[in-house]
Each structure stands twice: as structure tokens, then as C-alpha cells.
C-alpha positions as CSV (number, residue, x, y, z in Angstrom):
1,X,37.6,24.7,-2.0
2,X,34.7,22.4,-2.7
3,X,32.3,24.0,-0.3
4,X,32.8,21.5,2.5
5,X,35.1,22.1,5.5
6,X,36.8,19.9,7.9
7,X,37.8,21.0,11.4
8,X,41.4,21.5,10.3
9,X,40.5,23.9,7.4
10,X,40.2,27.6,7.9
11,X,37.1,29.6,6.9
12,X,37.1,33.2,5.9
13,X,34.6,35.2,8.1
14,X,32.7,38.3,7.0
15,X,35.4,40.6,8.3
16,X,38.0,39.0,6.0
17,X,39.8,37.3,8.9
18,X,40.4,33.6,8.7
19,X,39.1,31.5,11.6
20,X,38.6,27.8,12.4
21,X,35.1,26.4,12.1
22,X,33.5,25.2,15.3
23,X,34.5,21.7,16.3
24,X,31.8,19.1,16.6
25,X,32.1,16.7,19.5
26,X,31.7,12.9,19.1
27,X,28.4,13.1,21.0
28,X,27.1,15.7,18.5
29,X,28.4,13.6,15.6
30,X,26.6,10.6,17.0
31,X,23.4,12.6,17.3
32,X,23.7,13.8,13.7
33,X,24.2,10.2,12.5
34,X,21.2,9.0,14.4
35,X,19.1,11.8,13.0
36,X,20.3,10.9,9.4
37,X,19.5,7.2,10.0
38,X,16.1,8.0,11.4
39,X,15.3,10.2,8.4
40,X,16.4,7.4,6.1
41,X,14.2,4.9,7.9
42,X,11.2,7.3,7.7
43,X,11.8,7.8,4.0
44,X,12.1,4.0,3.4
45,X,8.8,3.5,5.4
46,X,7.1,6.1,3.2
47,X,8.4,4.5,0.0
48,X,7.2,1.1,1.3
49,X,3.8,2.5,2.2
50,X,3.4,4.0,-1.3
51,X,4.6,0.8,-3.0
52,X,2.1,-1.4,-1.0
53,X,-0.8,1.0,-1.2
54,X,-2.3,-0.8,-4.2
55,X,-1.6,-4.3,-3.1
56,X,-3.8,-6.8,-1.1
57,X,-0.9,-7.7,1.3
58,X,-2.7,-6.2,4.3
59,X,-5.8,-8.4,4.0
60,X,-6.6,-11.9,5.2
61,X,-8.9,-14.0,3.1
62,X,-10.3,-17.4,3.8
63,X,-12.7,-19.3,1.6
64,X,-14.4,-22.6,2.0
65,X,-13.1,-24.9,-0.8
66,X,-15.6,-27.7,-0.5
67,X,-18.7,-25.6,-0.9
68,X,-17.5,-23.6,-4.0
69,X,-17.8,-25.5,-7.2
70,X,-16.4,-23.7,-10.3
71,X,-17.6,-24.9,-13.6
72,X,-15.6,-23.6,-16.6
73,X,-18.8,-22.8,-18.6
74,X,-20.5,-21.1,-15.7
75,X,-21.9,-17.6,-16.3
76,X,-22.8,-16.8,-12.7
77,X,-20.5,-16.1,-9.8
78,X,-21.4,-17.9,-6.6
79,X,-19.0,-17.8,-3.7
80,X,-20.1,-19.3,-0.4
81,X,-18.6,-19.0,3.1
82,X,-15.7,-16.6,2.6
83,X,-14.2,-14.2,5.2
84,X,-12.2,-11.1,4.6
85,X,-10.4,-9.0,7.2
86,X,-8.0,-6.0,7.2
87,X,-5.5,-5.5,10.0
88,X,-7.6,-7.5,12.4
89,X,-10.9,-5.8,11.5
90,X,-13.5,-8.2,10.1
91,X,-15.0,-6.9,6.9
92,X,-16.9,-10.1,5.8
93,X,-17.4,-13.1,8.1
94,X,-18.7,-16.4,6.6
95,X,-20.3,-14.3,3.8
96,X,-21.9,-15.6,0.5
97,X,-21.9,-13.7,-2.8
98,X,-24.0,-14.5,-5.8
99,X,-23.7,-12.4,-9.0
100,X,-26.1,-13.5,-11.7
101,X,-25.2,-13.1,-15.4
102,X,-27.1,-10.2,-17.1
103,X,-28.1,-8.3,-13.9
104,X,-26.7,-5.0,-12.7
105,X,-25.5,-4.5,-9.1
106,X,-24.4,-1.7,-6.9
107,X,-22.6,-1.8,-3.6
108,X,-23.8,0.6,-0.9
109,X,-22.4,1.2,2.5
110,X,-20.4,3.4,4.8
111,X,-16.7,4.2,4.1
112,X,-14.3,1.6,5.4
113,X,-16.6,-1.4,5.4
114,X,-15.0,-3.3,2.5
115,X,-16.8,-2.4,-0.7
116,X,-13.6,-1.6,-2.7
117,X,-11.7,-4.3,-0.9
118,X,-14.2,-6.9,-2.1
119,X,-14.1,-5.7,-5.6
120,X,-10.3,-5.7,-5.6
121,X,-10.2,-9.3,-4.4
122,X,-12.6,-10.2,-7.1
123,X,-10.6,-8.4,-9.8
124,X,-7.4,-10.1,-8.8
125,X,-9.2,-13.4,-8.6
126,X,-8.3,-14.0,-5.0
127,X,-11.9,-15.4,-4.7
128,X,-13.0,-18.4,-6.7
129,X,-14.2,-16.8,-10.0
130,X,-14.8,-19.0,-13.0
131,X,-11.9,-18.6,-15.5
132,X,-14.3,-17.8,-18.5
133,X,-15.6,-14.7,-16.7
134,X,-13.7,-11.5,-17.5
135,X,-13.3,-9.0,-14.6
136,X,-12.2,-5.4,-15.0
137,X,-11.9,-3.0,-12.1
138,X,-11.9,0.7,-12.8
139,X,-10.5,2.7,-9.9
140,X,-12.2,5.9,-9.0
141,X,-9.0,7.9,-8.8
142,X,-7.2,8.1,-12.1
143,X,-3.8,9.7,-12.5
144,X,-3.7,12.1,-15.5
145,X,-0.7,12.1,-17.8
146,X,0.3,14.0,-21.0
147,X,-1.1,11.4,-23.5
């Protein structure tokens, strides 16, 4: 009556005769359950990948603490001896970064070499950035909405 049938219910065929639906063996039921569980696992993995796409969880960052001195009135950013890697791939190894107040900078390099990753770590203050310096990161891909 509700569109579902159990093996004990009768189903009307196209000829108007009532017949029993095919029975499903335990082995087939087990296969169907495994397929459903696998589909759920794939969906959960997709959801997890989408949820973590914008995070820095997949990256390893190390920074020498003794060399980096952060003065609260400092206008320049100077980070010495930091390393950044993604999934075992080294992006920056024992690198230094100096950004002088009032100058303009551009990052150039091939895809996948850490330009955006470096900027995201700076924007989220994972690197030692003076507290008085404001950081704003504008992503290149912006989602449109109705507003």
C-alpha cells in the first residue's frame, strides 16, 4: 500500500495477475548492505574533504622561536628559519621572509609551490606576525550570492 513490498506481499503484474516478488537471498542482502555502507562512507569522505578544503590541517609548519623577535610597535614583518610542508612535500625549508612597510610585493612561481599556502598561513597568523599589523587575504575564487 505504501509502495514498498516485503517477500510475503503479493504484487500485481501487468497482466492483472497477482504474483509474489522475487525473494532476495541473505547473500544478496549482505551485498546490498555493504554497497549502502560503502556509499555512505564515500559520501562522508566527500563531505569531510569539502569541509577541510579551506583549512590548514594538511600542512606542517615549523618556525624557529629564538631568532624571531616580535616587537608590538614593529611595522615590518621579518620571519627567519621557517619550514612549511604539505603531505610530505617540502614547500619552504629553513626559509626567511621579510616584508618592509610601505613596499609592494608580488609572488611569482609555478602552480603547487606554496604561494597561496604561505599567504594563508600569514593571514591566519600561524607565522609570527606582529599583533599591530592587520592582515587581509582575498581569495581568487569568490562565491556569488543574491545580495
